[in-house]
C-alpha positions in Angstrom: 119.6 80.7 105.0 118.7 83.4 102.5 120.2 86.9 102.2 117.8 89.7 102.9 118.4 93.3 101.8 117.2 96.0 104.2 116.8 99.7 103.4 115.9 102.5 105.8 115.6 106.2 105.6 116.8 108.1 108.6 115.3 111.6 109.2 116.3 114.6 111.4 116.0 118.3 111.5 118.5 120.4 109.5 120.7 120.7 112.7 121.7 117.1 112.3 121.9 116.6 116.1 120.3 113.1 116.2 121.1 112.1 112.6 124.8 111.8 113.3 124.2 109.6 116.4 121.6 107.4 114.7 123.8 106.9 111.6 126.8 106.1 113.8 124.8 103.4 115.7 123.5 101.9 112.5 127.0 101.7 111.0 128.1 99.8 114.1 125.3 97.4 113.5 126.3 96.6 110.0 124.4 99.3 108.0 126.1 101.3 105.3 125.2 104.8 104.1 123.8 105.0 100.6 124.8 108.3 99.0 125.1 111.5 100.9 122.7 113.5 103.1 119.7 115.0 101.4 117.8 118.0 102.6 114.1 118.8 102.0 111.7 121.2 103.8 114.0 121.7 106.8 114.8 118.0 107.3 117.9 116.0 106.7 117.7 112.4 105.3 120.3 109.7 105.0 119.5 106.4 103.3 121.0 103.3 104.9 121.2 99.7 103.7 122.6 96.3 104.8 122.5 92.7 103.8 121.7 90.1 106.4 121.2 86.4 106.6 117.8 85.2 107.7 116.1 81.8 107.9 113.5 82.9 105.4 113.7 86.2 103.4 110.5 88.3 103.3 109.2 88.8 99.8 108.0 92.3 99.2 105.4 92.6 96.4 105.5 95.6 94.1 102.6 98.0 94.2 99.8 97.1 91.8 99.3 100.7 90.8 101.7 103.5 90.1 101.7 106.5 92.4 100.4 108.7 89.5 97.3 106.5 89.2 96.7 106.7 92.9 97.1 110.5 93.0 94.6 111.0 90.2 92.0 109.1 92.2 92.4 111.1 95.5 93.3 114.5 94.0 96.8 114.9 95.5 100.2 115.4 93.9 102.7 112.6 93.9 104.9 114.4 96.5 101.9 114.8 98.8 101.1 111.1 98.6 104.7 110.0 99.2 105.0 112.4 102.2 101.8 111.0 103.7 103.1 107.4 103.1 106.4 108.3 104.8 104.5 109.8 107.8 102.3 106.6 107.8 99.1 108.6 107.3 98.2 106.4 104.3 
């Protein structure tokens, strides 16, 4: 068995109605908050992490290019690209 590190970003509106519920459920399932709540453009974010045992850990390969190189090619700022990646548009 190998140990796998998992990381998720939980998002909600600034009212925090669902964020509290989701974070509480994740804590019950072995997740731990990483840092505090961050706010950006009317949304609240909480980073969560946990270590789990799995038969075979998934290897995540680093990106071949930096976000700055990517943004130059498509004419967007780094923030625009990261936002689009988060929304799974890219």
